[in-house]
C-alpha positions in Angstrom: 4.0 13.7 -11.8 2.0 16.6 -10.3 0.1 16.1 -7.1 -2.5 18.7 -6.2 -3.4 19.0 -2.5 -6.7 20.2 -1.1 -6.8 23.8 -0.1 -6.7 23.2 3.6 -4.4 22.0 6.4 -5.0 18.6 7.9 -3.9 17.3 11.3 -2.9 14.0 9.9 -1.4 12.8 6.6 -1.7 9.1 5.8 0.4 7.5 3.0 0.1 4.1 1.4 3.5 2.5 0.9 3.7 0.4 -2.3 3.1 2.5 -5.4 2.7 5.7 -3.4 5.8 6.4 -1.3 7.9 3.7 -2.9 8.0 2.5 -6.6 7.7 -1.1 -5.6 4.7 -2.2 -7.7 6.8 -3.6 -10.6 8.9 -5.6 -8.1 5.8 -7.0 -6.4 4.3 -8.0 -9.7 7.5 -9.8 -10.7 7.5 -11.7 -7.3 3.8 -12.6 -7.7 4.2 -13.7 -11.3 7.0 -16.0 -10.3 5.2 -17.6 -7.4 2.0 -18.1 -9.3 3.9 -19.6 -12.3 5.5 -22.0 -9.9 2.0 -23.0 -8.8 0.9 -23.8 -12.3 -0.9 -20.5 -13.1 -0.4 -17.1 -14.6 -1.0 -13.8 -12.9 -2.2 -11.2 -15.5 -0.6 -7.9 -15.0 -3.9 -6.1 -15.4 -5.4 -8.1 -12.4 -2.3 -7.3 -10.3 -2.8 -3.5 -10.7 -6.5 -3.7 -10.2 -5.9 -5.5 -7.0 -3.4 -3.0 -5.6 -3.9 -2.4 -1.9 -5.4 -5.8 -1.1 -3.7 -8.0 1.6 -1.5 -10.7 0.2 -3.6 -13.5 1.7 -6.7 -12.1 0.0 -4.8 -12.1 -3.4 -3.9 -15.8 -2.9 -7.5 -16.7 -2.1 -8.8 -14.8 -5.1 -6.2 -16.4 -7.4 -7.2 -19.9 -6.2 -10.9 -19.2 -6.7 -10.6 -17.5 -10.1 -8.0 -19.7 -11.7 -8.7 -23.1 -10.0 -5.2 -23.1 -8.4 -4.3 -24.8 -5.1 -1.8 -22.3 -3.7 -1.1 -22.8 0.0 -2.0 -19.5 1.5 0.8 -19.0 4.1 3.5 -20.7 2.1 2.7 -18.7 -1.1 2.6 -15.4 0.7 6.0 -16.2 2.4 7.6 -17.3 -0.8 6.3 -14.2 -2.7 7.6 -11.9 0.0 11.0 -13.6 -0.1 11.2 -13.1 -3.9 10.4 -9.4 -3.3 13.2 -9.1 -0.7 15.6 -10.5 -3.2 14.9 -7.3 -5.3 14.6 -4.8 -2.5 17.9 -3.2 -3.6 16.0 -2.0 -6.7 13.4 0.0 -4.8 13.3 3.7 -5.4 11.2 6.5 -3.7 8.5 8.3 -5.5 10.0 11.8 -5.1 6.8 14.1 -5.3 5.1 12.1 -2.6 8.1 11.8 -0.4 8.7 15.5 -0.7 5.1 16.1 0.7 5.8 13.8 3.6 9.1 15.7 4.4 7.2 19.0 4.1 4.7 18.0 6.7 7.1 16.1 9.0 7.1 17.8 12.4 4.1 20.0 11.5 1.4 17.3 11.5 1.1 13.6 12.4 2.3 11.3 9.6 1.4 7.7 9.1 1.7 4.8 6.7 -1.2 2.5 6.1 -0.4 -0.6 4.0 -2.0 -3.9 3.0 1.5 -5.4 3.3 3.0 -7.2 6.3 4.9 -5.0 8.7 8.3 -6.6 8.2 8.3 -5.9 4.5 6.7 -2.4 4.7 9.3 -1.3 7.3 12.2 -2.8 5.2 10.8 -0.9 2.1 10.6 2.4 4.1 14.2 1.8 5.4 15.4 1.0 1.9 14.4 4.5 0.7 15.5 6.1 4.0 12.1 7.6 5.1 10.9 5.3 8.0 11.8 7.9 10.6 9.3 10.4 9.1 6.3 8.4 10.3 4.7 8.5 13.8 2.4 5.5 13.0 2.7 2.5 10.7 -0.4 0.3 10.3 0.0 -3.0 8.3 -2.0 -6.1 7.5 -1.5 -7.6 11.0 -3.2 -4.6 12.6 -6.8 -5.0 11.2 -9.2 -7.7 10.2 -10.6 -6.3 6.9 -8.3 -5.0 4.2 -8.9 -2.2 1.7 -11.4 -1.3 0.3 -12.9 -1.7 3.8 -12.3 1.4 5.9 -10.8 -0.5 8.8 -7.1 0.1 7.9 -7.6 3.9 7.8 -9.9 4.0 10.8 -7.3 2.1 12.8 -4.6 4.5 11.6 -6.7 7.5 12.7 -7.3 5.9 16.1 -3.6 5.3 16.6 -2.9 8.9 15.6 -5.5 10.2 17.9 -7.0 12.3 15.1 -10.6 12.2 13.8 -10.9 10.7 10.3 -12.3 14.0 8.8 -9.0 15.7 9.8 -6.9 13.2 7.8 -5.7 13.3 4.2 -4.8 10.0 2.5 -2.4 9.5 -0.4 -3.2 6.4 -2.5 -2.4 4.9 -5.8 -5.0 2.0 -6.0 -8.7 2.0 -6.5 -9.1 -0.2 -3.4 -7.1 2.3 -1.3 -9.0 5.3 -2.6 -12.3 3.6 -1.9 -11.2 2.6 1.6 -10.2 6.2 2.4 -13.6 7.5 1.2 -15.4 4.8 3.2 -13.4 6.0 6.3 -14.7 9.6 5.8 -11.3 10.9 4.8 -10.3 13.1 1.9 -7.8 11.5 -0.4 -5.3 12.4 -3.1 -4.7 10.0 -6.1 -1.1 9.3 -6.8 -1.0 8.2 -10.5 0.8 5.0 -11.2 3.0 4.3 -14.2 0.2 2.0 -15.3 -2.3 4.8 -15.5 -5.1 3.2 -13.4 -8.4 5.0 -13.9 -10.4 5.6 -10.7 
């Protein structure tokens, strides 16, 4: 994987977690597929990767609406995250992206902006031993509207004390890339193993 950076220095570098810093997407898919199957449905893998970056609660609402399921929002999200935690020992870093974070650590402000809940994002960052690199971590609890809305990235910029135009975002999902652009930030696409087209 080759990641090409813009030809300028930014004051802030913002990284998505799942699928960008950490190779967690296959694990999240397995957890979602299991919980949806238990609810009487099937979660197509293509939908899962198209919906990358969305908050878990939004995914449950969309599954219920599209597939006629009656998944309880909070219970389903909690069970899915517990299934993910059972596999946390399998998580690996995405080396080219982590290398960029290490390169800019101490030279610029670094943040993580995720659609996941803080507990699980922090456990993931700890599992790949990089949590200490980041000055700010913004998760689903910290904003009202998830990606592709710009709110997650705008909140991150606010907490960093850096104008959005001085931030560079690293993202693997269409929703995340759209959110960064909507926030007025430049962004770098991190290709996933699924080869999502954006």
